C-alpha positions in Angstrom: -7.8 5.0 13.4 -11.2 6.3 14.3 -13.7 5.8 17.1 -17.4 5.9 16.8 -19.1 7.4 19.8 -22.9 6.9 20.5 -25.1 7.5 23.5 -27.7 5.1 24.8 -29.8 4.2 27.8 -29.1 1.4 30.3 -31.4 -1.2 28.8 -29.8 -0.6 25.3 -26.1 -0.9 26.3 -25.6 -4.6 26.0 -27.5 -5.1 22.8 -25.8 -2.1 21.1 -22.4 -3.4 22.1 -23.1 -6.9 20.7 -24.6 -5.4 17.5 -21.5 -3.2 16.9 -19.2 -6.1 17.4 -21.2 -8.1 14.9 -20.9 -5.2 12.5 -17.1 -5.6 12.5 -15.8 -3.0 15.0 -12.6 -3.9 16.7 -13.7 -3.3 20.2 -16.5 -1.7 22.3 -16.4 0.0 25.6 -19.3 1.4 27.6 -18.7 4.4 29.9 -20.8 6.4 32.2 -21.9 9.4 30.2 -22.3 11.3 33.4 -18.8 10.5 34.7 -17.2 13.3 36.6 -20.5 14.9 37.4 -22.8 14.8 40.5 -24.9 12.2 38.7 -22.0 9.7 38.3 -22.8 6.2 39.4 -20.5 3.4 40.7 -21.0 -0.1 39.5 -19.4 -2.9 41.3 -19.9 -6.4 42.7 -17.9 -8.9 44.7 -14.9 -10.4 42.9 -16.0 -13.2 40.6 -19.6 -11.8 40.4 -21.3 -9.4 38.1 -22.7 -6.1 39.3 -26.5 -6.2 39.7 -26.7 -3.3 37.3 -25.0 -3.9 34.0 -24.8 -0.3 32.7 -25.4 3.3 33.8 -28.6 5.3 33.3 -26.9 7.2 30.4 -24.1 5.5 28.6 -21.4 6.5 26.1 -20.6 3.6 23.8 -17.2 3.9 22.1 -16.4 1.5 19.2 -13.0 1.3 17.6 -13.4 1.2 13.8 -11.1 -0.8 11.5 -9.8 1.2 8.5 -12.2 -0.6 6.1 -15.4 0.1 8.0 -17.1 3.5 7.6 -18.9 4.8 10.7 -22.1 5.3 8.8 -22.0 1.6 7.9 -21.6 0.6 11.5 -24.5 2.8 12.6 -26.7 1.4 9.8 -25.8 -2.1 10.9 -26.6 -1.2 14.5 -30.0 0.2 13.6 -30.9 -2.8 11.5 -29.9 -5.2 14.3 -31.8 -3.4 17.0 -34.7 -2.1 15.0 -34.1 1.4 16.3 -33.7 4.7 14.5 -30.4 6.3 15.2 -30.3 9.9 13.8 -26.9 11.3 12.5 -27.1 13.8 15.3 -26.8 11.0 17.9 -23.3 9.9 17.0 -19.9 11.3 16.3 -16.5 10.1 15.2 -13.1 11.0 16.6 -9.6 10.3 15.6 -7.4 8.0 17.6 -3.7 8.8 17.5 -1.4 6.1 16.2 0.5 4.4 19.1 2.1 1.1 20.0 -0.8 0.0 22.1 0.9 -3.0 23.5 3.7 -0.9 24.8 1.3 1.7 26.1 -0.7 -0.9 28.0 2.4 -2.6 29.4 3.7 0.7 30.7 0.7 0.9 33.1 1.6 -2.3 34.9 4.7 -2.7 36.9 5.8 -5.2 39.5 3.5 -5.6 42.5 5.2 -6.1 45.9 3.3 -8.1 48.4 4.7 -7.7 51.8 8.5 -8.2 52.1 8.9 -11.6 50.5 6.8 -11.7 47.4 6.7 -9.7 44.2 4.4 -10.3 41.2 6.3 -9.5 38.0 4.8 -9.0 34.5 6.7 -10.8 31.9 8.0 -7.6 30.3 9.7 -6.7 33.6 11.3 -10.1 34.3 14.8 -9.0 33.2 14.5 -5.5 34.5 17.7 -4.9 36.5 16.0 -2.3 38.7 14.1 -5.1 40.4 17.2 -6.0 42.3 15.6 -8.9 44.2 17.3 -10.4 47.2 17.6 -14.1 47.7 14.8 -14.0 50.3 12.3 -12.6 47.8 10.0 -14.9 45.8 9.2 -13.6 42.3 6.1 -14.8 40.5 5.8 -14.1 36.8 2.2 -13.3 36.0 0.8 -10.9 33.4 -2.1 -8.6 34.2 -5.1 -8.9 32.0 -5.2 -12.7 32.3 -8.5 -14.1 33.6 -8.8 -15.6 37.1 -6.8 -13.2 39.1 -3.4 -11.6 38.8 -2.6 -10.7 42.4 -3.9 -7.1 42.6 -7.0 -7.8 44.8 -6.7 -7.4 48.6 -7.8 -10.9 49.3 -5.0 -12.4 47.1 -2.5 -10.1 48.9 -3.8 -11.3 52.3 -3.4 -15.0 51.3 0.1 -14.4 49.8 1.2 -12.6 52.9 -0.1 -15.4 55.1 1.9 -17.9 53.1 5.0 -15.8 53.3 4.8 -15.5 57.1 3.5 -19.0 58.1 4.6 -21.5 55.4 7.4 -23.6 56.9 9.1 -26.9 56.1 7.6 -28.8 53.1 3.9 -29.0 53.9 1.4 -30.5 51.5 -0.9 -27.8 50.1 -4.3 -27.7 48.5 -5.3 -24.5 46.7 -9.0 -24.9 46.1 -10.5 -22.4 43.6 -7.0 -21.8 42.2 -7.9 -19.4 39.3 -4.6 -18.3 37.8 -2.7 -20.6 40.3 -1.0 -17.7 42.0 -1.4 -19.1 45.5 -0.3 -22.6 44.5 2.7 -21.2 42.7 3.6 -19.0 45.7 3.3 -22.0 48.0 5.6 -24.0 45.8 8.2 -21.3 45.5 8.1 -20.8 49.3 9.1 -24.4 49.8 5.9 -26.4 50.0 6.1 -30.1 49.2 3.3 -31.6 47.1 0.9 -28.9 45.9 -2.6 -29.4 44.4 -4.4 -26.6 42.5 -8.1 -27.3 42.0 -10.8 -25.3 40.2 -14.3 -26.0 38.7 -13.4 -24.1 35.6 -11.3 -26.0 32.9 -9.9 -22.7 31.7 -8.6 -21.9 35.2 -6.9 -25.2 35.3 -5.3 -24.5 32.0 -4.2 -21.1 33.2 -2.7 -22.6 36.3 -0.8 -25.2 34.3 0.6 -22.5 32.0 1.6 -20.2 34.8 3.2 -23.0 36.7 5.3 -23.9 33.7 6.3 -20.3 33.2 7.4 -20.1 36.8 9.2 -23.5 36.6 7.3 -25.0 39.5 5.8 -28.5 39.8 2.2 -28.8 41.0 -0.8 -30.9 40.1 -3.7 -28.9 38.6 -7.1 -30.3 37.9 -10.9 -30.3 38.3 -12.5 -31.4 41.6 -12.9 -35.0 40.4 -9.1 -35.1 39.8 -8.4 -34.5 43.5 -7.3 -37.8 45.1 -8.4 -38.9 48.6 -6.3 -37.6 51.4 -5.7 -34.7 53.7 -3.3 -31.7 53.5 -1.1 -29.8 55.9 -2.5 -26.6 54.5 -5.7 -25.9 52.6 -6.2 -22.4 51.2 -9.3 -21.1 49.4 -9.7 -17.6 48.1 -13.2 -17.7 46.6 -16.4 -15.9 48.0 -18.3 -16.3 51.3 -21.3 -18.2 50.0 -19.3 -20.9 48.2 -16.9 -21.1 51.1 -19.9 -21.9 53.4 -21.3 -24.5 51.1 -17.8 -26.1 50.8 -17.2 -26.1 54.6 -17.6 -29.9 55.2 -15.4 -30.8 52.2 -12.6 -28.2 52.8 -12.5 -28.8 56.6 -12.2 -32.5 56.1 -9.3 -32.0 53.7 -7.3 -30.5 56.5 -5.0 -33.0 58.2 -4.9 -33.2 62.1 -2.7 -30.3 63.1 -3.0 -28.8 59.7 -4.2 -25.2 58.9 -7.0 -23.7 56.9 -6.8 -20.3 55.3 -9.8 -18.6 53.7 -10.3 -15.3 52.0 -12.7 -13.7 49.5 -14.7 -12.8 52.7 -15.9 -9.3 53.6 -15.5 -8.1 57.2 -19.3 -8.3 57.8 -19.3 -11.9 56.5 -16.5 -13.2 58.7 -18.6 -14.5 61.6 -21.0 -16.3 59.3 -18.1 -18.1 57.5 -16.4 -19.0 60.7 -19.7 -20.4 62.1 -20.0 -22.7 59.0 -16.6 -24.2 59.9 -17.1 -24.3 63.7 -18.0 -28.0 63.8 -14.5 -28.9 62.6 -12.2 -26.1 63.6 -12.1 -22.6 65.0 -11.4 -19.8 62.5 -10.4 -16.3 63.4 -9.5 -13.2 61.4 -5.7 -13.1 60.7 -5.7 -9.7 59.0 -8.1 -7.4 57.2 -7.6 -5.0 54.3 -9.9 -2.6 52.5 -12.9 -4.3 54.0 -11.8 -7.9 53.3 -10.5 -10.4 55.7 -8.3 -13.5 55.8 -9.5 -16.2 58.1 -7.3 -18.9 59.5 -7.4 -21.8 61.9 -5.8 -25.0 62.9 -7.4 -28.5 63.1 
């Protein structure tokens, strides 16, 4: 297989990527053309948000070509779609060695251990004898690359570790903003009673239902309107600080008397503001922090 490599400016990157995909390339990636130099830029945003800058000053656009598409044809289609002139000196092709790309990708992702009691296991490692899990360890089967979170972010780790340390008995649990359902699934596997997993995104609900089935746990997943009246022994929400503040009245009032509230997706500098939003109902404090993120918890 071959790759087509072009260079473009920041304001061109998105349009060029779309035009190449429309031309029939198999995939497009955009890289910092100044990577590994003093001019390299970092692009990042909070989880669940897009960076303010969508590309670098100078970009390397790499398109994977199918066997039946000549690079010149893809470049001509790009030029026609954007109305720009792209000289032959502005692009190159390079060979991509044949490989089992599924196996190559899978080899990069192994089990993720979260504290002493939880391990997140990709499906291709489920039967790996080297895991050697004890009876006290909860294994959650979840593949990286799925949308809505796969347990690699510090905020997810913090919530999972809180559950492993504090979940006792058979409490009722609400996971609000469930994403992949990883927290709801963990709660269920750790012994929770009735578990609800709620998200505003229908695809997240579908993802949670699928992952719950894979992990052989019973929970109720749905949209906010599907959540019945009532309160829960534990409410957990790993979202972002602004939505958490907006949701404060609703989430706090879903916590039963004596119940607990656990929040993450909050940067250390945002912790006081989020805690203040919940102060009319319950007092929140930082349970743990990791890599600049915190997990807040409190009891009603």
